[in-house]
N, C-alpha and C positions, 0 to 999 in steps of 0.2 A: 207474608214476607216482612221481616222486621228490619229496621234500620238502626244499627247499634253504633254509638260513638265510643271509641276506646281511647283511654289514656295510657300511653306506652312509655316505658323507661328503657333505655338501652345504653350499653357501652359500645361506642362506635369504632373502637380501636382497630378491630379486625374486619371491618366492613367497608365496602366501597359506597358508603352513603346509604340513605334510606331507599330511594327509588329502585325498582327492579331494573336490572340491566343483564342482557343475555351473556352468560358465561362468567358473570361476576357474582361474588357473595355480597348481597345487600340485606339490610334489615327487613325491608318489606318482602323481598323475594324469598328470604329464608323463612319468615313467618308463614307466608302463603304456602310454601312447599310443605312445611311441617304440619300445619293445621289441615291442609287438604288431604294429606296422607292419613292423619289421625282420624278424621271424621269421614273419610272416603267420599267427600263431595268437594267441588271446587270452592276455595276461599279466596276472595279478592278484596284487598284493602285499598282505600283511597286516603292517602295521607295529607295532612295540612301543610307540611313543609318538606322540601327536598333537601334534607341536611346532607352536607358533603362527606366524602370519605374521611374517617377519623373523628367526626363531630359526634358528640354525645347528646342524650336527651333525658331530661327528667319528666317532660310533659309533652311528648309528641302526641298528636291527635290523629285518629283515622276512623273513617266510617266503614261499616261492613253491612252490606245487604245480605240477609241470610234467612234460611228456613230452618236452621238448627233448633232443636227443641230444648236447648240449654236455657234455664231461667236466667234472666238478665243479671240478677245479683250473684249468680254462680259462674258467670262467664269468666271473670278473672281467674278464679281457682281452676276451672276446667282447662282454660287455654294455657295457664302456666304449668299445669300437669303435663300437657302435650309438649310444651317447649322444654320441659325439664327431662324428657326422655333421654337416656344415655346416648342414643344414636344421633341425637340432634346437635350435641355439643353447645346448646344454647342456655344451659342452666344459669350461668353467671352473666350472660350477655343481654338478654331481652326479658322483659317482664311486663305483663298487663296489670296496671294498677287499678283501673276502674272501667266500668261499662255502664252506659245509659242508653235507654231506648229513645230515639228521636223521631220527629215527624217524617213522613214520606217526602222525599225530595231534599232533605237536609244533607249537606255535603261538608266534610271536615275542612276542606280548603276554601271553597267558594263562599261559605257562610262565616268564615273567620273574620273577626273585627280587629284582630291584631295579635302580636306575639311578643313574648319577652325572651330575650337571650341574656345569658350571663357568660362573661369571659373571665377565666381564672388565670391569674399570674402569680408565680412564686418569685418574689423579689428578695433574693438572699445571695450572699457571697458564695455560699456552698450549695451546689445543685443537689437535688434529691433524685437518685436514679429511679426510685419507685413511682415518681410522679411525672415522668417524662411524657407519658401518653395523656396526661390530664391537666397539665399546666404549661404555660409558656414560662420557662425559667430564665430570668434576667438577673445577672449578677451585679450590674451597676445600679446604684441607688436611683429610684424614680421619685421625681418631685410630684407628689400627689396633688398639691395645691395648684400647680400649673396645669395638670391634666384636668382637674375639675373646672378650672377657669375657662378651658376650651369647650366644655360641654354645652353651655347655653347657645353657642353658635350653631350647633347641630340640631337642637330641638326646634320643632315646628315643621311646617311644610316647605320643602325645597326641592329643587332639581338636584338629585344626588348623583349625577353622572360621574363625578370625580371619584366616587366610591364604588364603582362597578368594574369588575374584572372583564378583560377582553373575553370574547366568546359567549357573552350573555345574550339571550334571545328575547329579553323583555322589550316591550315597545316603549311606553313612557317611562322616564326615569324619575318622575316626581313621586315622592313618598312623604309621609308624615311621621316624624319621630316624636312620640309623646313625652318621653323622658330619657335622660342619659346621665348616669352618675358613676363616679369612681370613689371607692372607699378602701381603706386598709383596715383589716379586721383587728379589733382591739386585743383579742385573746391570742392572736397570731400575727404579729406585724409583718411577717414575710408574705402573708396572703393578701392579694389585692383583687377586688372584684369590680368588673366593669359591667353595669347592668343597663340594658337598653330596651325600651318598649316602643313599638311603632305599629303602624297600620299594616305594613308589609315591608320586605327588604329585598334589595337587588342582590344579584349573584355576588357573594363574598363581601357584601356591604359592611356587615358587622366586623369582619376580620380586618378590613382596610381601615375602618374608623378606629379600631383598636390599635393597629399599627401606627396610625397618625398620632393618636393620643400618647403612645409609648415614646415616639420620637419627641413629642412635646415634653414628656416627663424626663427625658434624657438631656434636655436643653438644646436639641437640634432645631426646634421650632419654638415660636412664641405662641401663647394661647390665642392671641388675636389673629394669627395667621389662618386659623380655621375658617374665618369668614371669607377670606380671599380664595382659599382652596375650593370652597363650595361654589362661590360665584364663578370661578373659572370653568367649571364643568369638565375639567381636564384630569384624567386619571394620573397623568405624570406628575401632577402637582401634589398629590396626596402621598401618604406614607406607604410603608411596606405592608404586605399582607401578613397578618399574624398566623402562626401555626394553627392547624385545624384542631389539635388535641385539647386546646384550652377552651374551646367553645361548647356551650351547652344550650340546647333549646329547653327553656325552663317551663314555659306555659303558652298555650294557645287560648286566646280569648274569644268568647262568643257573645259578649255584651260590649256596648260602646264604652271606651275608656274615658 
């Protein structure tokens, strides 16, 4: 029995998130269904992050315990061949980028040391209809300097209860944010990237942080308000939740940051 760590890329626009859910089309559920049928043996994936409906990934990680005879270096090619079958409708949605053999007992979620998420914003007077699934399109100018000034208050270990959506099942709301940055791309000033790395994240935490930063960029909040928002531990004091389509799981880390 081999334990494979897969790096997976997907467009989450047409999926109800990563985790399998009865009666719903999910990334994990669809992969398991297609691969199990292709190889005629059960395939079960354990993902590192339960991305929400509409959220994308450049670097989702998942472990797979398997007795398949496919050489590890051929796994991406073979799995992508299965996913690209015309019957699956997955050709442009899901792709396995890499596969590595890991020690027995290694788990994509429980052995993770952290994650990086990127939130993408299009800040332009003119919306782009072809980016509506992949960017939060904001037509009013955003003050990037004000947004960046708010970032240091988020970095470090804090009780982030203010950034957790209702319905969350987590116990402790203490997390560590390694870094948070906001930048406007030089070659495309309409493109703004919010990049956050942390040990782990609460339910909708990144999207609520993003919403709070955007309200700061719109002048509705001052950068220093972020300190009081976090100290309050009250969701009602934080900003709106950013749309799912702008969020990308960029990488899962397995070494200390």
